[in-house]
C-alpha positions as CSV (number, residue, x, y, z in Angstrom):
1,M,-17.4,-15.5,35.4
2,T,-15.7,-13.3,32.8
3,A,-16.7,-11.5,29.6
4,D,-14.7,-14.3,27.7
5,D,-17.0,-16.9,29.3
6,V,-20.1,-14.9,28.0
7,A,-18.5,-14.6,24.6
8,D,-17.7,-18.3,24.4
9,Y,-21.2,-19.3,25.6
10,L,-22.8,-17.2,22.8
11,G,-20.2,-18.0,20.2
12,I,-19.3,-14.3,19.6
13,S,-16.2,-12.2,20.1
14,R,-15.2,-10.6,23.4
15,S,-15.3,-7.2,21.8
16,T,-19.0,-7.7,20.9
17,V,-19.7,-8.4,24.6
18,S,-17.8,-5.3,25.6
19,R,-19.8,-3.2,23.1
20,A,-23.0,-4.6,24.4
21,F,-22.2,-3.1,27.8
22,T,-21.0,0.2,26.4
23,P,-23.7,2.9,25.7
24,G,-23.6,4.2,22.1
25,A,-21.2,1.5,20.9
26,P,-21.9,0.0,17.5
27,V,-23.9,-3.2,18.1
28,S,-27.5,-4.1,17.2
29,E,-30.2,-3.8,19.8
30,K,-31.0,-7.5,19.4
31,T,-27.4,-8.5,20.1
32,R,-27.2,-6.1,23.1
33,R,-30.3,-7.5,24.7
34,L,-29.1,-11.1,24.1
35,V,-25.7,-10.4,25.7
36,L,-27.1,-8.6,28.7
37,S,-29.7,-11.2,29.4
38,T,-27.1,-14.0,29.0
39,A,-24.6,-12.2,31.2
40,K,-27.3,-11.9,33.9
41,A,-28.3,-15.5,33.7
42,L,-24.6,-16.6,33.9
43,G,-23.9,-14.3,36.8
44,Y,-21.5,-12.0,35.0
45,K,-21.1,-8.4,36.2
46,R,-19.0,-5.9,34.5
47,N,-15.9,-4.6,36.4
48,E,-16.2,-0.8,35.8
49,L,-12.6,-0.2,37.0
50,A,-11.3,-2.8,34.6
51,S,-13.4,-1.2,31.9
52,A,-11.8,2.1,32.5
53,L,-8.3,0.6,32.2
54,T,-9.3,-1.1,29.0
55,A,-10.4,2.2,27.6
56,S,-6.9,3.5,28.2
57,R,-5.4,0.4,26.5
58,N,-7.6,0.9,23.5
59,R,-5.4,3.9,22.7
60,I,-2.7,1.5,21.7
61,V,-2.5,1.0,17.9
62,G,-0.7,-2.0,16.5
63,I,0.9,-1.3,13.1
64,V,2.0,-4.3,11.1
65,M,4.6,-3.1,8.6
66,A,7.1,-4.6,6.1
67,E,9.3,-3.5,3.2
68,L,10.8,-0.6,5.2
69,E,13.8,-0.7,2.9
70,N,11.5,1.1,0.4
71,P,11.6,4.8,1.4
72,I,7.9,5.3,0.6
73,H,6.9,2.8,3.2
74,A,9.3,4.3,5.8
75,S,7.8,7.8,5.1
76,I,4.3,6.6,5.6
77,L,5.1,4.9,8.9
78,Q,7.0,7.9,10.2
79,R,4.2,10.3,9.4
80,F,1.4,8.0,10.5
81,T,3.0,7.2,13.9
82,L,3.6,10.9,14.5
83,Q,0.0,11.9,13.7
84,L,-1.3,9.1,15.9
85,Q,0.8,10.3,18.8
86,R,-0.5,13.9,18.3
87,A,-4.1,12.4,18.4
88,G,-3.4,10.8,21.8
89,S,-2.7,7.3,20.6
90,A,0.2,5.1,21.4
91,P,1.4,3.4,18.2
92,I,3.6,0.3,18.2
93,A,5.1,-1.0,15.0
94,I,5.7,-4.7,14.3
95,G,7.7,-5.9,11.4
96,L,6.2,-8.7,9.2
97,G,8.5,-11.1,7.4
98,D,6.1,-13.7,5.9
99,E,2.8,-15.2,6.6
100,A,4.4,-17.8,9.0
101,D,5.3,-14.9,11.3
102,F,1.8,-13.7,11.7
103,E,0.6,-16.0,14.4
104,A,3.4,-14.7,16.7
105,I,2.6,-11.1,15.7
106,L,-1.1,-11.7,16.5
107,T,-0.1,-13.1,20.0
108,T,2.0,-10.0,20.6
109,L,-0.9,-7.7,19.5
110,K,-3.2,-9.5,22.0
111,Q,-0.7,-9.3,24.8
112,Y,-0.4,-5.5,24.3
113,Q,-4.2,-5.4,24.2
114,V,-4.2,-3.1,21.2
115,G,-7.4,-1.2,20.4
116,V,-6.9,-1.2,16.7
117,V,-4.7,-3.1,14.2
118,V,-3.5,-1.3,11.1
119,L,-2.2,-3.7,8.4
120,S,0.2,-1.6,6.2
121,S,2.2,-4.3,4.5
122,L,1.9,-5.2,0.8
123,T,2.2,-8.9,1.8
124,V,-0.9,-9.0,3.9
125,T,-3.1,-12.0,3.0
126,P,-6.8,-12.6,3.5
127,A,-5.9,-15.2,6.1
128,M,-4.2,-12.5,8.2
129,V,-7.2,-10.3,8.0
130,K,-9.5,-13.2,9.1
131,A,-7.2,-14.0,12.0
132,C,-7.5,-10.4,13.3
133,Q,-11.2,-10.6,13.0
134,R,-11.4,-13.9,14.9
135,A,-9.3,-12.3,17.6
136,G,-11.9,-9.5,17.9
137,L,-9.3,-6.9,16.8
138,P,-10.8,-3.9,14.9
139,T,-8.7,-3.8,11.7
140,L,-7.8,-1.2,9.1
141,A,-5.8,-1.7,5.9
142,L,-3.5,1.2,4.9
143,G,-1.7,1.4,1.6
144,R,-3.6,-1.6,0.0
145,L,-7.1,-2.8,-0.7
146,V,-8.3,-5.8,1.3
147,D,-11.0,-7.9,-0.3
148,D,-13.1,-8.3,2.8
149,P,-16.4,-6.5,3.4
150,G,-15.8,-6.3,7.1
151,V,-12.5,-4.3,6.8
152,S,-11.9,-0.7,5.7
153,S,-9.1,0.1,3.3
154,I,-7.3,3.4,2.7
155,T,-4.9,3.6,-0.2
156,A,-3.7,5.6,-3.2
157,D,-5.4,5.0,-6.5
158,Q,-2.7,2.8,-8.0
159,F,-4.8,2.1,-11.1
160,Q,-5.2,5.8,-11.8
161,G,-1.4,6.2,-11.5
162,G,-0.8,3.6,-14.2
163,L,-3.3,5.4,-16.4
164,L,-1.6,8.8,-15.9
165,A,1.8,7.3,-16.7
166,A,0.6,5.6,-19.9
167,R,-1.2,8.7,-21.2
168,H,1.9,10.8,-20.5
169,A,4.1,8.4,-22.4
170,A,1.8,8.4,-25.4
171,Q,1.3,12.1,-25.4
172,A,5.1,12.6,-25.3
173,G,5.4,10.5,-28.4
174,Y,6.9,7.3,-27.1
175,R,5.9,4.2,-29.0
176,R,8.3,1.2,-28.2
177,I,7.4,0.8,-24.6
178,A,8.7,-1.7,-22.1
179,V,6.9,-2.5,-18.8
180,I,8.7,-3.7,-15.6
181,A,5.9,-4.8,-13.3
182,G,6.1,-5.4,-9.6
183,P,5.9,-8.8,-7.9
184,R,2.6,-10.7,-8.1
185,P,0.2,-11.4,-6.5
186,R,0.4,-8.1,-4.7
187,W,-2.6,-5.8,-5.3
188,T,-0.4,-2.7,-5.9
189,S,1.6,-4.6,-8.6
190,W,-1.6,-5.7,-10.3
191,A,-3.2,-2.2,-10.2
192,R,-0.1,-0.3,-11.4
193,E,0.4,-2.7,-14.3
194,V,-3.3,-3.0,-15.3
195,G,-3.8,0.8,-15.1
196,F,-0.8,1.3,-17.4
197,L,-1.9,-1.3,-19.9
198,R,-5.4,0.2,-20.0
199,G,-3.9,3.6,-20.6
200,L,-1.8,2.3,-23.5
201,D,-4.8,0.6,-25.0
202,E,-6.8,3.8,-24.9
203,C,-4.0,5.4,-26.9
204,G,-3.8,2.5,-29.4
205,L,-0.6,1.2,-28.0
206,A,0.7,-2.1,-26.5
207,P,3.9,-2.9,-24.7
208,A,6.8,-4.2,-26.7
209,F,8.4,-5.9,-23.7
210,R,7.3,-7.0,-20.3
211,Y,9.3,-8.1,-17.2
212,S,8.5,-8.6,-13.6
213,G,10.7,-7.2,-10.8
214,Q,10.8,-7.2,-7.0
215,Y,10.5,-3.5,-6.2
216,T,14.2,-3.2,-5.5
217,V,17.2,-1.4,-7.1
218,E,18.9,-4.7,-7.7
219,S,16.0,-6.2,-9.6
220,G,15.7,-3.1,-11.8
221,A,19.4,-3.4,-12.7
222,A,19.1,-7.1,-13.4
223,I,16.1,-6.6,-15.7
224,A,18.0,-3.7,-17.5
225,R,20.8,-6.1,-18.3
226,K,18.4,-8.6,-19.8
227,L,16.1,-6.1,-21.5
228,F,18.9,-4.2,-23.3
229,S,20.7,-7.4,-24.3
230,D,17.5,-9.0,-25.6
231,S,16.4,-5.9,-27.4
232,N,19.7,-4.9,-28.9
233,S,18.2,-4.6,-32.4
234,Y,14.8,-3.2,-31.2
235,R,15.5,-1.2,-28.1
236,P,12.5,0.4,-26.3
237,D,12.3,4.2,-26.3
238,L,10.6,4.2,-22.9
239,V,10.6,2.0,-19.9
240,Y,7.7,2.1,-17.3
241,C,8.8,0.8,-13.9
242,A,6.2,0.0,-11.3
243,N,8.3,1.7,-8.6
244,D,11.1,4.3,-8.4
245,L,13.6,1.9,-6.9
246,M,13.5,-0.3,-10.0
247,A,13.7,2.7,-12.2
248,I,16.9,3.8,-10.4
249,G,18.4,0.4,-10.8
250,L,17.5,0.4,-14.5
251,I,19.0,3.8,-15.1
252,D,22.2,2.9,-13.3
253,A,22.7,-0.3,-15.3
254,A,21.7,1.4,-18.6
255,R,24.3,4.0,-18.1
256,D,27.1,1.9,-16.6
257,V,26.8,-1.3,-18.7
258,F,25.2,-0.2,-22.0
259,R,26.3,3.5,-22.1
260,L,22.7,4.5,-22.6
261,R,21.6,7.9,-21.3
262,V,18.2,9.1,-20.0
263,P,16.4,10.8,-21.7
264,Q,18.6,11.1,-24.8
265,D,18.5,7.3,-25.6
266,M,15.2,6.4,-23.8
267,G,12.6,7.7,-21.4
268,V,11.9,6.3,-18.0
269,I,8.7,6.6,-15.8
270,G,8.7,5.4,-12.2
271,F,6.1,5.2,-9.4
272,D,6.0,6.5,-5.7
273,D,8.0,9.8,-6.0
274,I,10.6,8.9,-3.4
275,P,13.1,11.6,-2.6
276,M,15.9,10.0,-4.7
277,A,13.7,10.1,-7.8
278,A,14.2,13.9,-7.8
279,Y,18.0,13.7,-7.5
280,S,19.9,15.2,-10.5
281,P,21.5,11.9,-11.8
282,Y,18.0,10.5,-12.2
283,S,15.3,13.2,-12.3
284,I,12.6,10.6,-12.8
285,T,9.1,11.3,-14.1
286,T,7.0,9.4,-11.6
287,I,3.6,9.0,-9.9
288,G,3.3,10.9,-6.6
289,L,1.5,9.1,-3.8
290,P,-0.8,11.2,-1.6
291,V,1.0,10.3,1.6
292,D,-0.3,13.1,3.7
293,A,-3.9,12.5,2.6
294,M,-3.6,8.8,3.3
295,V,-2.2,9.4,6.7
296,E,-4.9,11.9,7.6
297,A,-7.7,9.6,6.5
298,A,-6.1,6.7,8.4
299,V,-5.7,8.6,11.6
300,T,-9.4,9.8,11.4
301,A,-10.5,6.2,10.9
302,V,-8.4,4.9,13.8
303,C,-9.8,7.5,16.2
304,Q,-13.4,6.7,15.2
305,M,-12.7,3.0,15.8
306,Q,-11.2,3.7,19.2
307,E,-14.3,5.7,20.1
308,G,-16.7,3.1,18.9
309,R,-18.3,5.4,16.3
310,S,-16.7,4.1,13.1
311,S,-18.6,4.2,9.9
312,P,-19.5,1.0,8.0
313,P,-16.4,-0.5,6.3
314,S,-15.4,1.2,3.1
315,K,-12.7,1.3,0.4
316,T,-11.1,4.7,0.0
317,L,-9.0,5.4,-3.1
318,I,-7.1,8.7,-2.9
319,P,-6.1,10.3,-6.2
320,V,-2.4,10.3,-7.2
321,S,-0.5,12.8,-9.3
322,L,1.9,12.8,-12.3
323,V,5.2,14.4,-11.5
324,V,7.0,15.3,-14.7
325,R,10.8,15.5,-14.7
326,R,13.8,15.2,-17.1
327,S,13.6,11.4,-17.7
328,T,10.7,11.9,-20.1
329,D,12.1,15.0,-21.9
330,R,11.2,13.8,-25.3
331,A,12.8,16.8,-27.0
332,Q,16.3,15.5,-25.9
333,F,15.4,12.1,-27.4
334,V,14.3,13.5,-30.7
335,A,17.4,15.7,-30.9
336,R,19.6,12.7,-30.6
337,H,17.6,10.5,-33.1
338,D,17.1,11.7,-36.6
339,D,13.8,9.7,-36.9
340,P,12.3,8.9,-33.5
341,A,10.0,6.3,-35.1
342,D,13.0,4.4,-36.5
343,S,13.4,1.0,-34.8
344,T,17.2,0.9,-35.3
345,P,19.2,2.1,-32.3
346,Q,21.3,5.2,-33.0
């Protein structure tokens, strides 16, 4: 007779059975009494040595990651794993390709007997979250919001970032604004775009152009070719890109293909504040993510989950910041254009 047998008999998860046998663990008194009485009736006795080994295994944290070609995600993973190790945990990172890969990933996580799963991919779906819950794996979402009342999420306030970008653009005097959104249906893409549109609306503005990219340099360059060809007679004076990689691709294509300069011919705003955004050829005004604060909050949450003293699931949005650089130096744009409100390209 095993704990799995007790769990199957009662129709509950194995982790609930384990918590019922652990003093101070988060489980209702009614459930605890039910589990203990059922275990006694079925003849199950807890193996204390095995329980001690399990406690050690619970220090293993499974991190499901993707999009590591984006420097911001690689930075989050590096800092997160380092801080987990310093806290006494053993992180293992598993790459996620698409939803079809997740069953194999879940099998791996169970084989390693991880204590906590951290979902830190933008492509995480509700089905993946439910699969972790059915497997009895305590789960935390990092870097995105999960629409599930049983799972905590820790992320930057992407909506606020969009607002800050739009207000900065309006206050700097830009009026013909193009938006390059991220891929749908990702929550980050939605929040960054909706926040920006809300900010424009507050300032009495609306986007003149809208395109959707893939959060890559290549997609930013491809959209630049289309945008500046389509808008030859009515070129935008500012382009808002939903991440820095797309902004870099756009700036490169604007310069190399159309001989347009930033900020003399147009302004550009990005999002994420990756290191390359600060490089001299780009100097992109962008939205800085609170990576250190996100990592600190996530490590604290993981430690609490490992110790069985986690708070009720919550959604934590950490404020972002506007990082102003040369790409929105409106004075250089005005100096090049006799009348910045004129719709005719100079």
